[in-house]
N, C-alpha and C positions, 0 to 999 in steps of 0.2 A: 662141167669145169668152168665154163664162162660164167654161169650163174653164181658159182661159189666165189669167183674172183670179184664180181660186182658186189656181193654181200660184204666182202672183207676189205675192199678198196676204200681208202680214205676219201671223204668228200672234200672238194675244193673249198678253201676258206676255213676249214676246221683246224684245231691245233695239230692234228695229225698230218696236215697237208705239208709235206716236206718240200713241195715245189714252190710254196709261197715265199715272200721276202720277209725274213725275220727282223730285218732292220726297220721295217715300217712300225713295228710295235715299240721300238726303242727311240726312233727319231722324233715321233710325236711328242712324248713327254719332254724330251730334251729341248725341242723347239719351244714348247710351252714355258719351260723353266728359263730359257734364254730370254724370251720376250718379257717374262715377269721381271727379271733382273734389269733389263733395259729400262722398263717403265719405272721401276723402283729407283734406278739411278737418276732418271730425269726428274722425278718428284723430289728426290733428295737434293739435287742440284738447285731446283727452283726454291725449295724451302730455305736452304742455307744462304742462297744469294739474297733472298728477300730479308732474312733475319739479320745477316751481317750488314746489309745495306741500311737497315733501320738503325742498327747499332752505330754505324758510321755517321748517320744523320744526328743521332743523339749526342755524339761526341763533338759534332760540328765540323766534320771533314768537308773540304771543298768539293770533293767528288766521291761520295759514298757509293756511287754506281760501279766503282771498280770491283765491288763484291761479285759482279756478274761475269768477271773474267773467267773463262773455263778452267784455267790453271792458275792457282794461287790467289784468286780473288779474295776469299775470306782472310787468308794470311796477310794480304796487303792491307786490308782494313784494320785488323788488330795491330799490325805493325805501326801503321800511321797513328792509330788511336793511342797506343802506348807511349808515343813520342820518345822512343829509345833510339840508340845508335843503329846505323845501318850495317855494321860490320858482320853480323851473322849471315846476311845474304852473300857477302863476299866470301866468307868461310864456306858456305854451302856450295857456291859455284866452283871455287877452287878445289874444294875437297872432292866433289863429284867428278870434276874433269880429271884431276890427278888420279883418283881411284880408277876411273874408266881407262885412262891411258896405261896405267900399270897392269890392269887386267888384260888389255889387248897385247901388251908387250910380253906377257907370260906365255902367249901362244907360240912365239918364236924363241923365247928365252927360258928362264928358269921358272918352275912352278912357285917358288918362293916369292917371286915378284907379284904373281897373281894373288897370293895370300896377303901380301902387304897392301895391295890395291883394295882387296875386300875389306881389310881392317880400316883403311883410310876412309872408305865409303861409309862403313858402319859407324865409326866415331863421328864423322861429319853429320850423319843423320841423327845420332843421339844428341849432339850439341844443338842442332837446329830444333829438335823436339823439345828440349829443355827451354830454349829461348821462346818457342811457341807457347809453352805453359806460362812463362813470365809475361809475355805480351797479353795473353788472355787475362791474367791476374790484373795487370795495369789497366786494361780496357774495362773490365768489370768495375774497378774502382772509379774509373773516369765517368761512368754513367750511374754512379751511386749505388753499386751493388758490392757485396763482399768479394774480395779478390779470391778468397779460398774456394769459391764456387767451382773453379776449374779443377780442384782436387777431387771433387765428387765424381768426376768422369775419369780423371787420370788414374786415380788409385785402383779402381777395378781393372782397368786395361793393363796396368803394370802387373798386378797380382795374377791376372789371367795369363799373360805371357810367361811369367815366372813358372806357373804350373805347367804350361805347355812345354817349356824348356826342361823342367824336371822330369816330365813324363818321357821325354826323348832318351833320357839316361836310365831311368828306372824301369822303362818298358811297361809302365802302368797306364793303359789307355784311358782309364776312368779319369785320371788327372788331366789329360788332354781335353777330354770332353767338358769337364768342370771348368777348366781354364778358358775354353772357347765361350762357354755360357757367361762367365763372369766378365770377360772382355767385351762381349756383345752388350751386356747390361751397362757397361761403362760408356759405350758408344751411344746407347739410347739416352743415358743420363746427360751426356753432352748436348744432344739434340734438344732435350727438354730445357736445360739450363740456358742454352742460347736463345730458345724461344721466349722464356720468361724474361731474359735480359732485353730482348728486342721489343716485346709488346707490352711489358709492364711499365708503369709510370716510373719516372726517374726519381 
């Protein structure tokens, strides 16, 4: 009987070892993916900071190094380079603060207040995104490049998000996948165009 048990008992470390830790086979790849995204984010931050800093130098900004600010550095560069009014920043600040306050009040009040707060925040972000496109357009023109270059990256992102939005209602998962791919290509296009604008001759 003992001999039969030894022949059929699972060996430690094999897939049949129920006493092992199954999380170890999951945590390893997850940690690897996490490290990859951290490194990718660092590389992307360095690339964009250098590129926008060079664009700021081409435009003649007194402090193009603001591109290295962790939050909003590139936006600050294109805003100053476009030489447009500062009101969008006021709209962004007030809109986000008002939206956040309304969403917090919805916890103790009506859910409608939370919906209004969400709408305020979404509208604010859309307005700021539109202004960001305009700032990029003006900045491209300021360094001798066609302003419509920004549309090469914006158009795919908009199309991608529209497909993802449509897929949520039609339940067609393929549309969501296609939308994500198209939006990702738009992001890549933006990185390429910013690089060309930064390192090509004026």
